[in-house]
C-alpha positions in Angstrom: 0.0 0.0 0.0 1.5 3.3 -1.1 0.9 6.3 1.1 0.4 9.4 -1.0 0.1 12.3 1.5 1.0 11.0 4.9 -0.1 14.2 6.5 -1.5 12.5 9.6 1.5 10.3 9.9 3.8 13.2 9.6 2.0 15.0 12.4 2.8 12.0 14.6 6.5 12.2 13.6 7.3 15.9 13.3 11.1 15.5 13.4 11.0 13.5 10.1 10.8 15.2 6.7 9.0 13.8 3.7 11.2 14.4 0.7 9.4 14.7 -2.7 6.6 12.5 -1.4 9.1 9.7 -1.9 11.1 9.1 1.2 11.4 10.0 4.9 14.5 11.6 6.3 15.7 12.7 9.8 18.9 13.9 11.2 20.2 13.3 14.8 23.1 15.0 16.5 25.4 13.3 19.0 28.3 14.4 21.2 30.8 12.2 19.3 31.4 9.6 16.7 31.1 6.6 19.0 27.6 7.6 20.2 26.5 8.2 16.7 27.8 4.8 15.6 26.1 3.1 18.5 22.8 4.6 17.4 23.3 3.4 13.9 23.9 -0.1 15.2 20.8 -0.1 17.3 18.7 1.1 14.4 20.3 -1.5 12.2 19.1 -4.2 14.6 15.6 -2.9 14.2 15.9 -2.9 10.4 17.1 -6.5 10.5 14.3 -7.6 12.9 11.6 -6.2 10.5 13.4 -6.9 7.3 13.2 -3.3 6.1 16.5 -1.5 5.7 17.1 2.2 5.9 19.9 4.2 4.3 22.3 5.7 6.9 24.7 8.7 6.6 27.1 8.5 9.5 29.4 11.4 10.4 31.3 12.7 13.4 28.4 13.3 15.8 25.6 13.0 13.3 23.4 10.5 11.6 20.9 11.0 8.8 18.4 8.2 8.2 16.4 7.8 5.0 13.8 5.2 4.4 11.5 4.3 1.5 10.2 1.1 0.0 12.3 0.2 -3.0 9.8 -2.2 -4.5 7.3 0.5 -5.0 9.8 3.4 -5.2 7.9 5.3 -2.5 6.5 5.2 1.0 4.6 2.2 2.4 3.4 1.1 5.8 6.8 -0.6 6.3 8.5 2.8 6.3 6.1 4.3 8.9 6.5 1.1 11.0 10.3 1.6 10.9 10.0 5.3 11.8 7.8 4.5 14.7 10.3 1.9 16.0 13.2 4.3 15.6 11.4 7.1 17.4 10.8 4.8 20.3 14.6 4.5 20.8 14.8 8.0 22.1 
């Protein structure tokens, strides 16, 4: 199921940005590289557990996560499920 507007879901996850109605993206800031890497590893475990894998951009003290469903080249319920699980880590 492709989500076309996602307005209600975006209201539930205001820190995330919807890019071109295609993918979701969010940036986190951390005090150092090690903490950022630990966060990526924890999110990676979530991705593995639900078999839906995000794209990560890891830098010193920052992480950007992007998610979309490649099979439909857009957003699906799997992306919102992943976003929900990531947000619960905080």
